N, C-alpha and C positions, 0 to 999 in steps of 0.2 A: 536242508540247511544244511551246511557242513557242524561236524564240534567246533570246529576252531570259530566260526561264525559265531555258534552257540554260546560258546565261551566268550569274544570280547562282546557280545551283546551282555551275557550274565554281570562282565566287570562293568560294564559301559552302567548298565540298571546298580547295579551298587554303588558305584562312583555318585550317582546322581541321588542316589536316596542319602549315603552320607553326605553328603553337602547338606540335605534338605534337612534333617537332624542335627546337624553341627548348631545352623541359631538355635532351635530350641531347645538342644540341653543348654545352651548360654543362656538362656530367657530364664529355665528352671534354675538353674545357681544364683539367681539374682543379679540386678545390676550391680556396678558397682560405681559408688559417688564418685561425679563429677571433680573431677579439679577443677580447683576454684581457679586455676592461673591460667587454664584455657578457656574457661567459661568468658570470663574478662579479656582475654585476648580476643575470642572470637567476637563478642559486644563490639569490642574496639573496631576492629575489621568490617561489621557489619557498619559503623557508624560512621566511617572512613569511604564507604561504597555510596552511601548514602548522600553525603556531604562531594564525592566526586562526580556524582550525577545532575546532583544540583548548578555545581560551577560551569558543565560538560552545557546545561540546557544554560544555562548564563552566557556561556561565550557561543554558543551556536544565535542565541536573540540579538545580539549585540553585532554579531558578525552580520546576520539580517538584515540588520539596521542601517549596519555601513555600505554594505550592499546596496541596497534597497532603501533610500532613505521616502520616509511617509510622501514627501510631497510629489515623488518620481513613480512610488509604487503602482505596479499593474503585475495582478496575479489575474491566472486566467483556467479554471477550473474545468473538467470533460465530468457530465453526468450521463446517464445513459435511463428513457423512461419507457421505454416500451420492450414488454414482456418478451422474452425469450432472447432476446438479439444479443447478441455478444460482438463489441468491439473489438476489432484484430487490431486495429493503428489508428494513430491520428496525429496531426501535423499542425501547428499553429503559430504566425507570423506576425507580429506588430510595423507598421507601415514599410511593407516588402524588405524588412531584415531578411536574419538568418533565421529560419524555422525551427523550432522546438517539437521534435517528434518521439513519439512512442509507441511502442508496439507490445501490447497487454498481453500475459498469458491465461489461459482459458478462465483460472482460479481469479485473476482481475475483475476480468472481465463479467465475472458471477458475480463478484462481490459491488460491482457496481450496477447491479438489479438491485441489493438491498439499499436503494435510496443515495449509495456509494457519492463520492465529487474524490474525483483524482485532480491533484496538481498537475497540468502542464508544462507550465509556462509562467517564469518569471523574469519580468522585465522594467525597467527602468523606461521613465516617457515623461515628456513635459507637458505643463496642464497644455490643453488645445483640442485642437479636432483630430483622431488618429485610426489609422485603417487597421484592420482585423481579418486574417485570411483563416481559413482551413480550411483540413479534406480528412476523409475517412475512411477506411472501410471495414466493413461488419457482415456478420451473418448469423439465420438463426442457428439456435441451437441444433435443430433437428432438420438442419441441411444434412444432404448426401453429400458424399468427397467431390462429386461431379457439379452441383449448384455453384453458380457465379455466385460472389458474394457482393453487396451492394457497396457503392461509392460514391461519394456526393463530394461537394464545397458547399463552405459560404463565405461569402464576402458583404464587410457589412462597417461602419463607422462610429467610433463613442467620441463622446466629450471627457476629456481629462480633467476633472480639478484640480483642485492642491489639495484634494483629501486622496489617501490610497485605492486603488480601481480593484474591484475585487469581478471579473467578469465571466459568465458561466456559459458552455457550450454544451448543450442540450440535444443530446440525439432523442428525437421523439418521432411522431408522427401523425397527420391530423386525423385520421381514420382508419378504420381496418383493413381498407383496399389501396390507401396513399402509400407513396415511398417513404422510406425513412427521409430526415430533413435535419436540419442545425437547426436550432433555435438561440438565439445569443440573448442573456441577460447582462445587464450593467446592473449589479447589487449597489445602488450610492450609497456610501458609508453616512452616515448621520453628521451635520458639521459641528 
């Protein structure tokens, strides 16, 4: 190491040590009493933050109620109950409408392994019989780069009542050697 590099290293080490000891020196000197006006201002700011978050939550709930009225609301969730299966993407549509699609990051796919649910689709549908169509791509976490992912579709019907519809598309398999499939759940709201 040249003398110049040694001097730089010593200077850098001295700067780091000095920065480390400054807070200790300040602490040893004792803490200054807090300014009551600053404490009062901080408390008021914290109260405003809490109130603004509450207002935001209320306005979002109001917006959701306006966009998806209780009588027409249909929410479609996705779950994965196959250990090690990472969902790559999924799309779903109601009554041949525009599909709602989602591509999952690996961390999101792993989170679904923890018995999580993902809200895929929010829609409005009048009471009556409706068609739901879904298709997915998934792959095991230990797959090699050249392995072909699993793909599949689901087509089915559900009866929409005057209550909100909560539907689940569960990616699962019947047995150890069977292919993954989508199982449809219609979680009826209690009247």
